[in-house]
C-alpha positions in Angstrom: 26.2 -21.6 -6.3 23.0 -22.8 -7.8 20.1 -20.5 -8.4 17.9 -21.5 -5.4 20.8 -21.4 -3.0 21.6 -17.9 -4.2 18.0 -16.8 -3.7 17.9 -18.2 -0.2 21.1 -16.3 0.6 19.8 -13.0 -0.8 16.5 -13.3 1.0 18.1 -14.1 4.4 20.6 -11.2 4.0 17.8 -8.7 3.3 15.5 -9.9 6.1 18.3 -10.2 8.6 19.3 -6.7 7.9 15.8 -5.3 8.4 15.2 -7.4 11.5 18.3 -6.0 13.1 16.8 -2.5 13.3 15.4 -1.7 16.8 11.8 -0.7 16.9 11.3 2.8 18.2 7.9 1.8 19.7 7.8 0.1 23.1 9.4 -3.2 23.9 9.0 -4.8 20.4 11.3 -7.5 19.1 11.9 -8.3 15.5 12.3 -12.0 14.7 13.3 -13.7 11.5 11.6 -16.9 10.7 13.5 -18.9 8.1 12.0 -22.2 7.1 14.8 -23.4 4.8 13.2 -26.8 4.2 10.0 -25.3 2.7 11.4 -22.0 1.6 9.3 -19.6 3.7 10.9 -16.5 5.1 9.4 -13.8 7.4 10.0 -10.9 9.7 7.6 -11.0 12.7 7.3 -8.2 15.3 6.2 -9.1 18.8 6.1 -7.5 22.2 4.3 -4.6 23.9 3.7 -1.0 23.3 1.9 1.1 26.0 0.3 -2.1 27.5 -1.0 -3.1 24.1 0.2 -6.4 22.5 2.1 -6.1 19.3 2.3 -9.1 17.0 2.4 -9.4 13.2 4.3 -10.3 10.1 5.6 -7.3 8.2 7.5 -9.2 5.4 6.9 -12.7 4.0 8.8 -14.2 1.1 8.6 -17.7 -0.4 10.6 -19.5 -3.0 8.1 -21.4 -5.2 8.7 -23.0 -8.6 12.2 -21.4 -8.8 10.9 -17.9 -8.2 10.9 -15.5 -5.3 7.3 -14.7 -4.3 6.7 -11.5 -2.3 3.6 -12.6 -0.3 3.3 -9.7 2.1 5.1 -6.4 2.7 3.7 -3.8 5.1 6.9 -1.8 5.1 8.1 1.2 3.0 10.9 -1.0 1.6 10.8 -1.9 -2.1 11.8 -5.5 -1.5 11.5 -6.4 -5.2 14.0 -3.7 -6.2 16.4 -4.8 -3.5 16.1 -8.4 -4.8 17.0 -7.1 -8.3 19.9 -5.1 -7.0 21.3 -8.2 -5.3 21.1 -10.2 -8.5 17.7 -11.8 -8.8 16.2 -11.2 -12.2 12.8 -9.5 -12.5 11.4 -12.5 -14.3 12.1 -14.6 -11.2 10.2 -12.3 -8.8 6.4 -12.6 -8.3 4.4 -9.9 -6.5 2.2 -12.5 -4.8 0.3 -9.8 -2.9 -1.0 -8.5 -6.2 -4.0 -9.9 -7.9 -3.0 -12.5 -10.6 -4.9 -10.3 -13.1 -2.8 -7.2 -12.3 0.6 -8.9 -12.3 0.8 -8.8 -16.0 1.0 -5.0 -15.8 4.1 -5.1 -13.5 7.7 -5.4 -14.6 7.9 -8.7 -12.7 6.8 -12.3 -13.3 3.1 -13.3 -13.4 3.7 -16.6 -11.6 
């Protein structure tokens, strides 16, 4: 399996697992959004909680320039560590939500 196919498989596995968890709040659905053509992957929550609309992206990952970019993560999950545990090297993971100036101080790729 080539590198990018492996990365796609790992990302989809992680996001599918987390999206399968039922929200304890109201009638909220977790959806996975997998754009395999452009390599954008997200978990989106939508529904209702106490007559209030719930909608938002909790996790957003991209594959850009042969690296996995963590663009957004509002969960307590350490996605980067999970990617490493599933075989993606740290030098192929970019913390896209971090300022480019701060990325050099992480144990992950700068870009």
